[in-house]
BABALO-959838 format. One record per residue (C-alpha): residue in three letters; x, y, z; residue number from 1. Coordinates in pm, 1 decimal. Layout:
BEGIN
+-------+----------+----------+----------+------+
! balum !       c1 !       c2 !       c3 ! fiti !
+-------+----------+----------+----------+------+
!   ALA !        X !        Y !        Z !  NUM !
...
+-------+----------+----------+----------+------+
end
This chain:
BEGIN
+-------+----------+----------+----------+------+
! balum !       c1 !       c2 !       c3 ! fiti !
+-------+----------+----------+----------+------+
!   MET !   -603.2 !     -9.2 !   5674.0 !    1 !
!   LYS !   -738.9 !   -213.2 !   5394.5 !    2 !
!   LYS !  -1097.4 !   -124.9 !   5468.8 !    3 !
!   THR !  -1280.6 !     86.2 !   5217.5 !    4 !
!   LEU !  -1632.8 !    229.3 !   5209.6 !    5 !
!   LEU !  -1747.9 !    -89.6 !   5044.1 !    6 !
!   ALA !  -1630.3 !   -285.7 !   5348.2 !    7 !
!   THR !  -1809.0 !    -51.1 !   5577.3 !    8 !
!   ALA !  -2121.1 !    -99.6 !   5374.7 !    9 !
!   VAL !  -2096.3 !   -475.0 !   5444.5 !   10 !
!   ALA !  -2099.4 !   -403.0 !   5816.2 !   11 !
!   LEU !  -2420.6 !   -207.8 !   5754.8 !   12 !
!   ALA !  -2586.0 !   -481.2 !   5548.6 !   13 !
!   ALA !  -2911.3 !   -433.4 !   5727.6 !   14 !
!   ALA !  -2914.0 !    -58.1 !   5667.6 !   15 !
!   SER !  -3016.9 !      2.2 !   5305.9 !   16 !
!   SER !  -3062.5 !    381.2 !   5299.4 !   17 !
!   ALA !  -2703.3 !    482.5 !   5375.2 !   18 !
!   GLN !  -2588.9 !    521.1 !   5014.4 !   19 !
!   ALA !  -2393.6 !    757.0 !   4797.0 !   20 !
!   ALA !  -2574.8 !   1068.8 !   4677.8 !   21 !
!   THR !  -2609.5 !   1112.3 !   4302.7 !   22 !
!   VAL !  -2531.7 !   1475.4 !   4233.2 !   23 !
!   TYR !  -2533.0 !   1457.3 !   3853.0 !   24 !
!   ASN !  -2724.1 !   1226.6 !   3614.7 !   25 !
!   GLU !  -2764.2 !   1341.5 !   3257.9 !   26 !
!   ASP !  -2699.0 !   1209.2 !   2905.9 !   27 !
!   GLY !  -2571.7 !    876.0 !   3035.4 !   28 !
!   THR !  -2324.5 !   1021.3 !   3285.1 !   29 !
!   THR !  -2362.5 !    994.0 !   3661.8 !   30 !
!   LEU !  -2160.1 !   1137.0 !   3946.3 !   31 !
!   ASP !  -2190.6 !   1016.2 !   4307.6 !   32 !
!   VAL !  -2051.7 !   1174.6 !   4620.2 !   33 !
!   TYR !  -2002.1 !    963.3 !   4936.5 !   34 !
!   GLY !  -1795.1 !    944.7 !   5245.1 !   35 !
!   ASN !  -1768.1 !    865.7 !   5617.1 !   36 !
!   VAL !  -1617.2 !    995.7 !   5938.4 !   37 !
!   GLN !  -1455.0 !    732.2 !   6153.8 !   38 !
!   ILE !  -1323.5 !    804.2 !   6509.1 !   39 !
!   GLY !  -1192.9 !    541.9 !   6750.3 !   40 !
!   TYR !  -1014.0 !    480.0 !   7076.1 !   41 !
!   ARG !   -729.8 !    221.3 !   7092.8 !   42 !
!   ASN !   -506.5 !     80.0 !   7361.1 !   43 !
!   ILE !   -219.3 !   -127.4 !   7228.9 !   44 !
!   LYS !    104.2 !   -262.5 !   7375.5 !   45 !
!   ASP !    428.6 !   -145.0 !   7218.3 !   46 !
!   ASP !    754.0 !   -348.2 !   7163.1 !   47 !
!   ALA !    845.1 !   -295.8 !   7531.2 !   48 !
!   GLY !    512.0 !   -424.4 !   7655.6 !   49 !
!   ASP !    388.1 !    -83.6 !   7758.5 !   50 !
!   SER !     26.6 !      1.6 !   7684.9 !   51 !
!   ARG !    -24.6 !    310.0 !   7466.9 !   52 !
!   ASP !   -360.0 !    466.2 !   7398.2 !   53 !
!   ASP !   -514.6 !    750.2 !   7194.5 !   54 !
!   LEU !   -815.5 !    875.9 !   7017.0 !   55 !
!   PHE !   -747.7 !    834.0 !   6644.1 !   56 !
!   ASP !   -890.1 !    871.1 !   6301.0 !   57 !
!   ASN !   -979.6 !    518.4 !   6164.5 !   58 !
!   GLY !   -996.6 !    604.5 !   5797.3 !   59 !
!   THR !  -1224.9 !    901.6 !   5739.8 !   60 !
!   THR !  -1290.5 !    909.4 !   5365.8 !   61 !
!   PHE !  -1443.7 !   1140.8 !   5106.3 !   62 !
!   GLY !  -1502.2 !   1007.6 !   4762.2 !   63 !
!   PHE !  -1633.5 !   1066.6 !   4409.9 !   64 !
!   ALA !  -1745.5 !    791.5 !   4168.1 !   65 !
!   ALA !  -1856.6 !    859.5 !   3807.4 !   66 !
!   GLN !  -1943.7 !    655.6 !   3503.2 !   67 !
!   HIS !  -2077.6 !    713.0 !   3157.1 !   68 !
!   GLN !  -2207.9 !    501.4 !   2864.3 !   69 !
!   ILE !  -1946.7 !    498.3 !   2590.8 !   70 !
!   THR !  -2144.4 !    256.8 !   2366.9 !   71 !
!   ASN !  -2434.1 !     22.7 !   2442.9 !   72 !
!   ASP !  -2185.0 !   -240.7 !   2567.4 !   73 !
!   VAL !  -1902.3 !    -33.1 !   2710.0 !   74 !
!   ILE !  -1899.5 !    184.8 !   3024.4 !   75 !
!   GLY !  -1622.3 !    424.9 !   3120.6 !   76 !
!   TYR !  -1580.4 !    497.0 !   3492.5 !   77 !
!   MET !  -1354.0 !    664.7 !   3755.0 !   78 !
!   LYS !  -1322.5 !    668.1 !   4132.8 !   79 !
!   LEU !  -1142.0 !    909.3 !   4358.2 !   80 !
!   GLU !  -1119.9 !    847.0 !   4735.1 !   81 !
!   ILE !   -935.7 !   1078.3 !   4975.8 !   82 !
!   ASP !   -852.4 !    955.8 !   5321.4 !   83 !
!   ASP !   -560.0 !   1192.3 !   5411.0 !   84 !
!   ILE !   -803.1 !   1342.5 !   5661.8 !   85 !
!   ASP !   -748.8 !   1316.7 !   6037.9 !   86 !
!   ALA !  -1085.3 !   1377.5 !   6203.5 !   87 !
!   THR !   -926.4 !   1395.7 !   6549.0 !   88 !
!   GLU !   -662.8 !   1652.1 !   6450.5 !   89 !
!   MET !   -839.7 !   1874.6 !   6196.0 !   90 !
!   LYS !   -796.6 !   2187.2 !   6406.3 !   91 !
!   THR !   -423.2 !   2162.2 !   6361.3 !   92 !
!   GLY !   -440.7 !   2086.8 !   5987.7 !   93 !
!   PRO !   -504.6 !   1786.1 !   5764.7 !   94 !
!   ARG !   -261.5 !   1507.6 !   5718.1 !   95 !
!   GLN !    -41.8 !   1505.7 !   5407.3 !   96 !
!   ASP !     50.0 !   1143.9 !   5379.4 !   97 !
!   GLY !   -144.1 !   1048.0 !   5070.8 !   98 !
!   GLY !   -490.2 !    943.2 !   4955.0 !   99 !
!   ASP !   -669.2 !    616.7 !   4917.9 !  100 !
!   GLN !   -786.3 !    516.7 !   4571.1 !  101 !
!   ALA !   -781.3 !    688.6 !   4238.8 !  102 !
!   TYR !   -836.1 !    515.7 !   3901.8 !  103 !
!   ILE !  -1013.5 !    525.6 !   3568.1 !  104 !
!   GLY !  -1130.1 !    220.9 !   3361.6 !  105 !
!   VAL !  -1366.6 !     71.7 !   3111.1 !  106 !
!   LYS !  -1583.4 !   -232.9 !   3157.9 !  107 !
!   GLY !  -1819.6 !   -437.1 !   2946.0 !  108 !
!   ASN !  -1883.0 !   -792.1 !   2816.3 !  109 !
!   PHE !  -1502.5 !   -815.1 !   2759.9 !  110 !
!   GLY !  -1432.6 !   -768.0 !   3132.5 !  111 !
!   ASP !  -1290.7 !   -475.3 !   3334.8 !  112 !
!   PHE !   -969.5 !   -280.7 !   3254.9 !  113 !
!   ARG !   -841.8 !    -14.4 !   3496.3 !  114 !
!   ILE !   -531.0 !    195.4 !   3564.8 !  115 !
!   GLY !   -436.5 !    389.5 !   3876.1 !  116 !
!   SER !   -417.3 !    328.3 !   4254.5 !  117 !
!   PHE !   -642.0 !     67.1 !   4410.5 !  118 !
!   ASP !   -645.4 !   -243.9 !   4637.9 !  119 !
!   THR !   -447.7 !   -540.7 !   4510.9 !  120 !
!   VAL !   -599.7 !   -868.9 !   4410.7 !  121 !
!   MET !   -407.8 !  -1025.0 !   4699.4 !  122 !
!   ASP !   -605.4 !   -792.0 !   4928.1 !  123 !
!   ASP !   -943.1 !   -849.4 !   4773.4 !  124 !
!   TRP !   -935.8 !  -1221.4 !   4704.0 !  125 !
!   ILE !   -697.2 !  -1365.3 !   4970.7 !  126 !
!   GLN !   -653.2 !  -1143.2 !   5277.0 !  127 !
!   ASP !   -981.3 !   -946.4 !   5311.2 !  128 !
!   PRO !  -1215.8 !  -1249.5 !   5324.6 !  129 !
!   LEU !  -1033.7 !  -1357.6 !   5641.5 !  130 !
!   THR !  -1020.4 !  -1020.0 !   5827.8 !  131 !
!   ASN !  -1134.2 !   -700.2 !   5662.5 !  132 !
!   ASN !  -1208.0 !   -564.3 !   6011.7 !  133 !
!   GLU !  -1261.3 !   -215.0 !   6145.8 !  134 !
!   TYR !   -906.2 !   -185.4 !   6289.5 !  135 !
!   PHE !   -730.5 !   -514.7 !   6381.2 !  136 !
!   ASP !   -647.6 !   -738.0 !   6086.1 !  137 !
!   ALA !   -455.8 !  -1058.6 !   6069.2 !  138 !
!   THR !    -86.5 !  -1022.0 !   5976.8 !  139 !
!   ASP !    -10.8 !  -1059.1 !   5599.4 !  140 !
!   SER !    257.6 !  -1018.9 !   5346.0 !  141 !
!   ASN !    172.1 !   -655.9 !   5265.2 !  142 !
!   GLY !    476.5 !   -531.1 !   5456.5 !  143 !
!   PHE !    707.7 !   -727.6 !   5224.8 !  144 !
!   ALA !    501.8 !   -612.4 !   4914.4 !  145 !
!   ASN !    538.8 !   -241.5 !   5007.2 !  146 !
!   GLY !    890.3 !   -267.5 !   5145.1 !  147 !
!   ASN !   1040.5 !     72.3 !   5198.5 !  148 !
!   LYS !    824.7 !    221.5 !   4924.6 !  149 !
!   SER !    514.2 !    300.9 !   5124.9 !  150 !
!   GLY !    191.4 !    181.7 !   4957.8 !  151 !
!   SER !    377.8 !     93.7 !   4637.5 !  152 !
!   ALA !    189.4 !   -236.9 !   4595.0 !  153 !
!   GLU !   -132.8 !    -46.1 !   4541.3 !  154 !
!   THR !     -1.6 !    233.3 !   4315.5 !  155 !
!   ASP !     83.4 !    258.1 !   3948.1 !  156 !
!   GLN !   -127.1 !    -45.2 !   3868.4 !  157 !
!   ILE !   -264.0 !   -164.8 !   3539.6 !  158 !
!   ARG !   -512.2 !   -444.8 !   3578.1 !  159 !
!   TYR !   -747.2 !   -659.9 !   3371.6 !  160 !
!   MET !  -1027.6 !   -855.0 !   3526.7 !  161 !
!   SER !  -1208.8 !  -1106.4 !   3301.2 !  162 !
!   PRO !  -1581.9 !  -1156.1 !   3301.2 !  163 !
!   VAL !  -1709.0 !  -1458.2 !   3500.8 !  164 !
!   MET !  -1729.1 !  -1757.0 !   3265.7 !  165 !
!   GLY !  -1865.4 !  -2087.6 !   3408.6 !  166 !
!   GLY !  -1794.2 !  -1952.9 !   3754.4 !  167 !
!   VAL !  -1429.4 !  -1873.4 !   3673.2 !  168 !
!   GLN !  -1283.0 !  -1524.4 !   3681.6 !  169 !
!   LEU !   -923.3 !  -1429.2 !   3596.6 !  170 !
!   ALA !   -710.8 !  -1127.0 !   3706.6 !  171 !
!   LEU !   -391.8 !  -1014.9 !   3544.5 !  172 !
!   GLY !   -198.4 !   -699.6 !   3631.6 !  173 !
!   MET !    125.4 !   -516.7 !   3703.4 !  174 !
!   ASN !    276.5 !   -238.2 !   3908.4 !  175 !
!   TYR !    504.8 !    -21.2 !   3696.4 !  176 !
!   LYS !    773.8 !    207.5 !   3844.2 !  177 !
!   GLY !    953.8 !    403.9 !   3578.2 !  178 !
!   ASP !   1303.6 !    526.3 !   3628.1 !  179 !
!   ALA !   1164.3 !    872.9 !   3692.7 !  180 !
!   GLU !    979.9 !    759.6 !   4003.5 !  181 !
!   SER !   1123.3 !    900.1 !   4328.6 !  182 !
!   GLU !   1072.0 !    564.2 !   4505.3 !  183 !
!   ASN !   1256.0 !    368.9 !   4229.6 !  184 !
!   SER !   1580.8 !    243.0 !   4384.5 !  185 !
!   THR !   1745.2 !    151.4 !   4050.7 !  186 !
!   ASN !   1833.2 !    338.7 !   3732.1 !  187 !
!   SER !   1593.9 !    135.6 !   3522.4 !  188 !
!   SER !   1219.5 !     67.5 !   3523.3 !  189 !
!   GLU !   1075.8 !   -193.7 !   3759.9 !  190 !
!   GLN !    769.3 !   -410.0 !   3720.2 !  191 !
!   THR !    571.0 !   -636.1 !   3946.7 !  192 !
!   PHE !    345.3 !   -885.0 !   3762.6 !  193 !
!   TYR !     60.7 !  -1057.6 !   3933.9 !  194 !
!   GLY !   -223.2 !  -1292.4 !   3848.1 !  195 !
!   GLY !   -511.9 !  -1466.7 !   4004.6 !  196 !
!   VAL !   -794.2 !  -1700.9 !   3937.9 !  197 !
!   LYS !  -1126.4 !  -1728.8 !   4129.2 !  198 !
!   TYR !  -1388.9 !  -2000.7 !   4100.0 !  199 !
!   ALA !  -1737.8 !  -1973.9 !   4257.8 !  200 !
!   VAL !  -2019.4 !  -2219.8 !   4257.0 !  201 !
!   GLY !  -2330.5 !  -2158.2 !   4472.8 !  202 !
!   ALA !  -2220.8 !  -2050.1 !   4823.0 !  203 !
!   PHE !  -1863.5 !  -2171.1 !   4779.5 !  204 !
!   SER !  -1565.7 !  -1991.2 !   4626.1 !  205 !
!   VAL !  -1193.8 !  -2046.0 !   4604.8 !  206 !
!   ALA !   -924.0 !  -1803.3 !   4486.7 !  207 !
!   ALA !   -549.3 !  -1817.9 !   4423.1 !  208 !
!   VAL !   -308.2 !  -1526.1 !   4360.6 !  209 !
!   TYR !     61.5 !  -1501.5 !   4269.2 !  210 !
!   ASP !    270.3 !  -1179.9 !   4293.3 !  211 !
!   THR !    629.0 !  -1145.7 !   4178.3 !  212 !
!   LEU !    706.1 !   -843.6 !   4402.4 !  213 !
!   GLY !    927.4 !   -712.2 !   4121.7 !  214 !
!   ILE !    916.4 !   -346.2 !   4220.6 !  215 !
!   GLN !   1088.3 !   -435.8 !   4543.1 !  216 !
!   ASP !   1388.9 !   -602.8 !   4376.5 !  217 !
!   ASP !   1701.5 !   -390.8 !   4425.0 !  218 !
!   GLU !   2033.4 !   -479.6 !   4282.4 !  219 !
!   THR !   2197.3 !   -213.0 !   4504.8 !  220 !
!   ASP !   2063.9 !   -361.4 !   4825.1 !  221 !
!   ILE !   2327.3 !   -580.3 !   4984.2 !  222 !
!   VAL !   2081.3 !   -720.4 !   5234.2 !  223 !
!   THR !   1806.8 !   -845.9 !   5011.5 !  224 !
!   GLY !   2015.0 !   -886.4 !   4693.4 !  225 !
!   ASP !   1866.5 !   -845.1 !   4349.1 !  226 !
!   ASP !   1559.5 !  -1057.6 !   4394.8 !  227 !
!   LEU !   1350.7 !   -995.6 !   4711.7 !  228 !
!   GLY !   1128.4 !  -1297.6 !   4642.8 !  229 !
!   ASP !    760.4 !  -1343.2 !   4564.9 !  230 !
!   ARG !    432.2 !  -1413.7 !   4738.2 !  231 !
!   TYR !    127.5 !  -1629.0 !   4677.8 !  232 !
!   GLY !   -192.9 !  -1735.9 !   4849.6 !  233 !
!   VAL !   -520.5 !  -1923.2 !   4842.9 !  234 !
!   ASN !   -850.3 !  -1850.5 !   5006.6 !  235 !
!   ALA !  -1171.5 !  -2053.7 !   5031.6 !  236 !
!   GLN !  -1506.6 !  -1917.6 !   5142.9 !  237 !
!   TYR !  -1845.2 !  -2072.1 !   5222.3 !  238 !
!   THR !  -2154.1 !  -1875.8 !   5309.6 !  239 !
!   ILE !  -2454.6 !  -2022.9 !   5494.9 !  240 !
!   ASN !  -2732.6 !  -1770.5 !   5523.7 !  241 !
!   ALA !  -2588.3 !  -1490.6 !   5743.8 !  242 !
!   LEU !  -2272.7 !  -1685.8 !   5829.9 !  243 !
!   ARG !  -1951.8 !  -1663.4 !   5621.6 !  244 !
!   LEU !  -1659.2 !  -1900.4 !   5682.8 !  245 !
!   SER !  -1320.0 !  -1834.4 !   5531.7 !  246 !
!   ALA !   -976.6 !  -2009.0 !   5530.4 !  247 !
!   LYS !   -650.7 !  -1855.7 !   5405.1 !  248 !
!   TYR !   -298.8 !  -1980.1 !   5330.9 !  249 !
!   GLU !    -44.2 !  -1717.0 !   5232.2 !  250 !
!   VAL !    327.5 !  -1730.5 !   5172.4 !  251 !
!   PHE !    606.8 !  -1479.5 !   5136.1 !  252 !
!   ASP !    893.2 !  -1664.9 !   4969.3 !  253 !
!   ALA !   1210.7 !  -1476.7 !   5043.2 !  254 !
!   GLU !   1475.6 !  -1532.9 !   4780.8 !  255 !
!   ALA !   1764.2 !  -1359.8 !   4958.6 !  256 !
!   SER !   1733.0 !  -1558.3 !   5285.9 !  257 !
!   ASN !   1595.0 !  -1875.6 !   5123.5 !  258 !
!   SER !   1315.4 !  -1883.7 !   5380.2 !  259 !
!   ASP !    940.3 !  -1853.3 !   5397.9 !  260 !
!   VAL !    691.8 !  -1662.7 !   5610.2 !  261 !
!   THR !    362.1 !  -1846.1 !   5608.8 !  262 !
!   TYR !     18.1 !  -1730.2 !   5726.8 !  263 !
!   ALA !   -249.5 !  -1993.3 !   5784.2 !  264 !
!   GLY !   -576.8 !  -1874.4 !   5914.2 !  265 !
!   ILE !   -950.8 !  -1938.8 !   5954.9 !  266 !
!   GLY !  -1224.3 !  -1690.5 !   6019.9 !  267 !
!   ALA !  -1600.6 !  -1647.2 !   6058.9 !  268 !
!   ARG !  -1837.4 !  -1353.1 !   6030.8 !  269 !
!   TYR !  -2205.4 !  -1361.7 !   6128.6 !  270 !
!   GLY !  -2472.2 !  -1098.0 !   6062.6 !  271 !
!   TYR !  -2715.6 !  -1100.1 !   6354.6 !  272 !
!   GLY !  -2950.7 !   -832.8 !   6218.9 !  273 !
!   MET !  -2826.8 !   -525.8 !   6392.0 !  274 !
!   GLY !  -2463.1 !   -578.2 !   6295.6 !  275 !
!   ASP !  -2190.2 !   -839.1 !   6263.3 !  276 !
!   VAL !  -1990.7 !  -1050.1 !   6504.2 !  277 !
!   TYR !  -1664.7 !  -1196.5 !   6380.1 !  278 !
!   GLY !  -1339.9 !  -1365.3 !   6478.0 !  279 !
!   ALA !  -1024.7 !  -1518.7 !   6327.1 !  280 !
!   TYR !   -733.2 !  -1733.9 !   6423.0 !  281 !
!   GLN !   -401.6 !  -1734.7 !   6231.0 !  282 !
!   ASN !    -70.8 !  -1912.6 !   6267.3 !  283 !
!   VAL !    234.8 !  -1716.4 !   6148.6 !  284 !
!   ASP !    559.6 !  -1916.2 !   6090.6 !  285 !
!   ASP !    865.2 !  -1711.5 !   5995.7 !  286 !
!   ASP !   1155.5 !  -1944.6 !   5900.4 !  287 !
!   SER !   1408.5 !  -1667.0 !   5879.4 !  288 !
!   VAL !   1402.5 !  -1599.9 !   6258.3 !  289 !
!   ASP !   1251.5 !  -1930.1 !   6369.7 !  290 !
!   ASP !    938.1 !  -1753.5 !   6499.3 !  291 !
!   LYS !    605.7 !  -1927.1 !   6528.4 !  292 !
!   ARG !    304.6 !  -1752.4 !   6681.9 !  293 !
!   ASN !    -70.1 !  -1756.0 !   6700.0 !  294 !
!   GLU !   -294.7 !  -1461.0 !   6647.1 !  295 !
!   PHE !   -654.4 !  -1422.6 !   6767.3 !  296 !
!   ILE !   -888.7 !  -1140.6 !   6674.9 !  297 !
!   VAL !  -1254.8 !  -1097.2 !   6775.9 !  298 !
!   GLY !  -1495.2 !   -810.8 !   6726.2 !  299 !
!   GLY !  -1840.3 !   -693.3 !   6652.2 !  300 !
!   THR !  -2044.7 !   -400.1 !   6514.8 !  301 !
!   TYR !  -2384.8 !   -255.6 !   6620.1 !  302 !
!   ASN !  -2599.2 !    -39.5 !   6389.0 !  303 !
!   ILE !  -2724.8 !    267.1 !   6569.4 !  304 !
!   SER !  -2909.4 !    382.8 !   6255.9 !  305 !
!   ASP !  -2902.7 !    338.5 !   5878.0 !  306 !
!   ALA !  -2596.7 !    564.2 !   5859.5 !  307 !
!   MET !  -2420.7 !    519.4 !   6191.2 !  308 !
!   TYR !  -2265.4 !    223.8 !   6374.3 !  309 !
!   THR !  -2023.3 !    139.9 !   6650.5 !  310 !
!   TRP !  -1761.3 !   -132.5 !   6673.5 !  311 !
!   ALA !  -1532.9 !   -306.2 !   6927.7 !  312 !
!   GLU !  -1236.0 !   -539.7 !   6865.9 !  313 !
!   ILE !   -967.2 !   -726.2 !   7067.2 !  314 !
!   ALA !   -645.8 !   -866.2 !   6930.3 !  315 !
!   LYS !   -377.8 !  -1097.4 !   7063.7 !  316 !
!   ARG !    -59.9 !  -1132.4 !   6854.2 !  317 !
!   ASP !    152.6 !  -1373.2 !   7062.1 !  318 !
!   ARG !    465.7 !  -1157.8 !   7012.3 !  319 !
!   ASP !    745.0 !  -1085.6 !   7259.8 !  320 !
!   GLU !    638.0 !   -850.7 !   7538.1 !  321 !
!   ASP !    277.7 !   -896.0 !   7407.7 !  322 !
!   ALA !    357.3 !   -631.5 !   7141.7 !  323 !
!   GLY !     56.2 !   -551.7 !   6925.3 !  324 !
!   ASP !   -199.1 !   -690.7 !   7177.5 !  325 !
!   GLY !   -477.8 !   -452.3 !   7249.0 !  326 !
!   PHE !   -839.1 !   -341.6 !   7201.1 !  327 !
!   GLY !  -1024.0 !    -72.7 !   7019.5 !  328 !
!   VAL !  -1371.0 !     84.5 !   7002.2 !  329 !
!   GLY !  -1505.7 !    330.9 !   6761.8 !  330 !
!   VAL !  -1801.2 !    493.0 !   6580.6 !  331 !
!   THR !  -1858.1 !    558.1 !   6207.0 !  332 !
!   TYR !  -2104.1 !    789.7 !   6032.1 !  333 !
!   MET !  -2158.2 !    728.5 !   5664.7 !  334 !
!   PHE !  -2317.3 !    945.4 !   5398.1 !  335 !
+-------+----------+----------+----------+------+
end
């Protein structure tokens, strides 16, 4: 799941009182506590075409956010989000498969510098504007970015985000895996370098991101070889009142197989007052296996109150045996 509490707040745009609680505010330092409980039902076809269903936790999160004034122009901040919680299985013990986001940083007129674990620029600028849905998202290159090192694209990051100047914003960063890291598959340090640029004018914005995927390069892997490849993408958005339109073109350029996987999609989201309705279409073209398919995702949310909403989504993936096709419904309570 790419969705964070911020994305949930977008779904509750009409509900202004569901906000984090400030538990400390003194001498220029503030500490907020926030979270949500998300429970859903899903029915999805597996690789054999058989429908499988369950009640599941859809990303229950508990978080802390703090900041303090270092100087008149510089703010230090931190964020810690924990989502290794399974609301449907708490009686048998919590999950132990990791958290969500944890980082510290400084920001000011010079921009924003942070270090830790957080969403990638490819997520924020390219993928999420198309489908940052409650459960079903369009296919993307994150599987290649993480490889067999689960979540590695979002961890051990160092990133600089420039201030917006003339509508232009730059992002530069890296993932660093030292040779002491357990997921490092080589005997030397590995780095992924990425960069992006975003331009906004009025209701229109366009962004482009490039990622070297360096932490997935493995000189000992006889399948992928030394250089896995890289990925890049562009996204354009236009907002008309309560309607947001988005278009994405994303590529995973595989060095080892000399082939590409491309993702070309369009999406729309409309806020109707008591929630959102949204949909997306994406064409996926994988040269390495001569696979072309079309994905369709539609969904909607309904605000029960300022702090509680429901959602429903349907996805069609166009895979063999209809694998991945399904629907889901759920409810979220925020505090």
